[in-house]
C-alpha positions as CSV (number, residue, x, y, z in Angstrom):
1,M,35.1,-11.0,-2.6
2,T,32.2,-13.2,-4.1
3,S,31.4,-14.4,-0.1
4,G,31.5,-10.6,0.8
5,G,29.2,-9.3,-2.1
6,N,26.8,-12.2,-1.4
7,V,26.8,-11.1,2.3
8,F,26.1,-7.5,1.0
9,S,23.5,-8.6,-1.5
10,G,21.8,-10.6,1.6
11,L,21.6,-7.7,3.7
12,L,20.1,-5.3,1.2
13,L,17.4,-8.3,0.1
14,A,16.3,-8.3,3.4
15,P,14.7,-4.5,3.6
16,L,14.0,-4.7,-0.3
17,T,11.7,-7.6,0.6
18,K,10.3,-6.2,3.5
19,G,9.4,-2.7,1.7
20,F,7.6,-4.8,-0.9
21,I,5.7,-7.1,1.5
22,T,4.6,-4.3,3.8
23,T,3.4,-2.1,0.9
24,I,1.6,-4.6,-1.4
25,S,-0.5,-6.1,1.9
26,L,-1.6,-2.0,2.7
27,I,-2.5,-1.6,-1.1
28,M,-4.3,-4.3,-1.2
29,A,-6.5,-3.4,1.1
30,I,-10.0,-2.5,-0.4
31,G,-10.7,1.5,-0.6
32,A,-12.2,4.0,-3.0
33,Q,-8.6,4.8,-4.9
34,N,-8.4,0.9,-5.9
35,A,-12.2,0.6,-6.4
36,Y,-12.0,3.7,-8.8
37,L,-9.2,2.3,-11.0
38,L,-10.5,-1.1,-11.0
39,T,-13.4,0.2,-12.0
40,Q,-12.0,2.6,-14.6
41,S,-10.2,-0.4,-16.1
42,I,-13.0,-2.4,-16.3
43,R,-14.6,0.4,-18.6
44,R,-11.2,0.7,-20.2
45,Q,-11.2,4.3,-19.7
46,Y,-8.0,6.6,-18.9
47,H,-7.5,3.7,-16.8
48,Y,-3.2,3.5,-17.5
49,S,-3.1,7.3,-17.0
50,I,-5.0,6.9,-13.8
51,A,-2.7,4.3,-12.7
52,A,0.5,6.5,-13.9
53,L,-0.8,9.0,-11.5
54,C,-1.5,6.5,-8.4
55,I,2.5,5.4,-8.9
56,L,3.5,8.8,-9.3
57,M,1.7,9.7,-6.0
58,D,2.8,6.8,-4.2
59,I,6.2,7.0,-5.0
60,V,6.2,10.5,-3.1
61,L,4.2,10.0,-0.3
62,I,6.4,6.8,0.1
63,S,9.9,8.1,-0.2
64,C,9.1,11.4,1.9
65,G,7.1,8.8,4.6
66,V,10.1,6.6,5.5
67,Y,12.6,9.2,5.4
68,L,10.6,12.0,7.5
69,V,10.2,8.8,10.3
70,S,13.9,8.0,9.5
71,H,14.3,11.8,10.6
72,L,12.6,11.9,13.4
73,A,13.8,8.5,14.5
74,Q,17.3,10.2,15.2
75,A,15.5,13.1,16.6
76,E,15.6,13.2,20.3
77,G,12.2,12.5,22.3
78,N,10.1,9.4,21.8
79,W,8.8,9.8,18.1
80,M,9.3,6.8,17.0
81,V,7.7,5.2,20.0
82,W,4.6,6.8,19.6
83,L,4.8,6.3,16.1
84,T,4.9,2.3,16.2
85,W,2.3,2.1,18.7
86,L,0.1,4.5,16.4
87,G,1.1,2.0,13.6
88,V,0.3,-1.5,16.1
89,A,-3.0,0.1,17.1
90,F,-4.3,0.9,13.5
91,L,-2.8,-2.1,11.5
92,V,-4.6,-4.1,14.8
93,G,-8.0,-2.1,14.2
94,Y,-7.5,-2.6,10.4
95,G,-7.0,-5.9,10.3
96,A,-10.3,-6.6,12.1
97,M,-12.6,-4.4,9.9
98,A,-10.9,-6.7,7.0
99,F,-12.0,-9.4,9.0
100,R,-15.3,-8.3,9.8
101,S,-15.7,-7.2,6.2
102,A,-14.8,-10.4,5.1
103,F,-18.4,-11.6,6.5
104,T,-20.3,-9.3,4.9
105,N,-21.9,-9.6,0.9
106,K,-20.1,-7.0,-0.9
107,G,-19.2,-7.2,-4.8
108,L,-17.5,-4.4,-7.3
109,E,-20.6,-2.2,-8.5
110,D,-19.8,-1.5,-12.1
111,K,-21.4,2.2,-12.0
112,K,-23.4,3.3,-14.9
113,E,-21.9,7.1,-14.9
114,W,-18.9,7.6,-17.2
115,V,-16.1,10.1,-16.8
116,K,-15.8,12.8,-19.3
117,S,-12.7,13.7,-20.1
118,R,-9.1,12.7,-18.7
119,R,-8.7,15.9,-16.7
120,S,-11.8,14.7,-14.6
121,A,-10.4,11.2,-14.6
122,L,-7.4,12.4,-13.0
123,I,-8.6,15.1,-10.3
124,T,-10.9,12.4,-9.2
125,A,-8.0,10.4,-8.4
126,V,-5.9,12.9,-6.9
127,A,-8.9,13.7,-5.2
128,L,-9.7,10.3,-3.9
129,T,-5.8,9.9,-2.6
130,L,-4.5,13.3,-1.0
131,L,-8.1,13.7,0.7
132,N,-7.8,10.3,2.3
133,P,-6.1,10.2,5.5
134,H,-5.7,6.6,5.1
135,A,-2.7,7.4,2.4
136,Y,-0.6,8.9,5.1
137,V,-1.5,6.5,7.7
138,D,-0.6,4.0,5.3
139,T,2.8,6.0,4.1
140,V,3.7,8.2,7.1
141,V,3.1,5.9,10.1
142,L,2.7,2.5,8.9
143,I,5.5,2.3,5.9
144,G,7.6,4.7,7.4
145,S,8.0,3.1,10.5
146,V,8.9,-0.2,9.2
147,G,11.1,1.3,7.0
148,A,12.5,3.7,9.8
149,Q,14.1,0.1,11.1
150,Y,17.0,0.5,8.7
151,A,19.5,3.0,7.7
152,G,21.9,4.2,5.0
153,E,21.3,1.8,2.0
154,G,18.8,-0.1,3.8
155,T,16.5,2.6,4.1
156,L,16.9,3.0,0.1
157,F,16.2,-0.7,-0.5
158,F,13.3,-0.4,1.5
159,V,11.7,2.6,-0.5
160,I,13.1,0.7,-3.6
161,G,10.9,-2.5,-3.0
162,A,8.2,-0.5,-1.1
163,C,7.6,1.2,-4.6
164,S,8.2,-1.4,-7.0
165,A,4.9,-3.1,-4.7
166,S,3.1,-0.1,-5.9
167,V,4.2,-0.2,-9.5
168,L,3.0,-3.8,-9.6
169,W,-0.3,-3.5,-7.7
170,F,-1.6,-0.8,-9.8
171,A,-0.6,-2.2,-13.2
172,L,-1.9,-5.2,-12.3
173,L,-4.9,-3.4,-11.8
174,S,-5.1,-1.1,-14.7
175,V,-3.8,-4.0,-16.8
176,G,-5.8,-6.9,-15.8
177,G,-9.1,-5.1,-14.8
178,S,-11.4,-6.0,-17.7
179,M,-10.3,-9.8,-17.0
180,M,-11.3,-9.5,-13.3
181,Q,-14.9,-8.0,-14.0
182,P,-16.8,-11.1,-13.5
183,L,-14.2,-12.3,-10.6
184,F,-15.1,-9.3,-8.7
185,K,-18.5,-9.0,-8.8
186,N,-18.6,-12.1,-7.1
187,P,-18.9,-11.3,-3.2
188,K,-16.6,-14.4,-2.4
189,T,-13.5,-13.4,-3.9
190,W,-13.8,-9.9,-2.0
191,R,-14.4,-12.1,1.3
192,V,-10.6,-14.1,0.3
193,L,-9.5,-10.8,-0.4
194,D,-10.3,-9.4,2.9
195,V,-9.4,-12.1,4.9
196,L,-5.6,-12.4,3.1
197,V,-5.3,-8.4,4.1
198,G,-6.7,-8.5,7.7
199,I,-3.9,-11.8,8.2
200,M,-1.4,-9.4,6.8
201,M,-1.9,-7.0,8.6
202,W,-1.7,-8.3,11.8
203,S,1.7,-9.8,10.3
204,I,2.9,-6.7,10.1
205,A,1.9,-5.6,13.4
206,A,3.5,-8.2,14.9
207,S,7.0,-7.4,13.3
208,L,6.7,-4.0,14.6
209,L,6.2,-5.0,18.4
210,W,9.1,-7.7,17.7
211,A,11.5,-4.7,16.9
212,Q,10.6,-2.5,20.0
């Protein structure tokens, strides 16, 4: 029984880990949502509420994305093939842009404008998430395509791993924002992060091709 339990745990650990690594590599990409939360965290203004909302939206988008693509994978047609190649193309391009960005001077701009209320802060967070096409590409096309490789409990554990990465990342941004202020004002920090993002993007693209 112990041996069987270990095998069962190992089989579920793989999709859990894959979901976490895939999502954390995508969510680390420098974008409007991350910059906004980091800036608000540095200001210590509604950053916990913003982080909680970002986590909630990510959980909904990731769950819907994975199960939607899994459903399409079981349907007739070449949906999965097209989605996979679309995901690979986007990842390769995204990774290339990250590497290119690593060679530009860039730092976090701590804007002087302050959000007037919690409501306006949350509305801004929703707009930066739901009006950003990359959010749907990440959750439906990319995370969904990787998650669709699993079935049954494997899919569930992939989603858990993916959502855990979102919780961890936004929690780190909200809690550690003030401590990271001097770090992210240095353009060299952004370069290092961009290079790491580029490497992980291309690694995920390679994993999708390998699974074909």
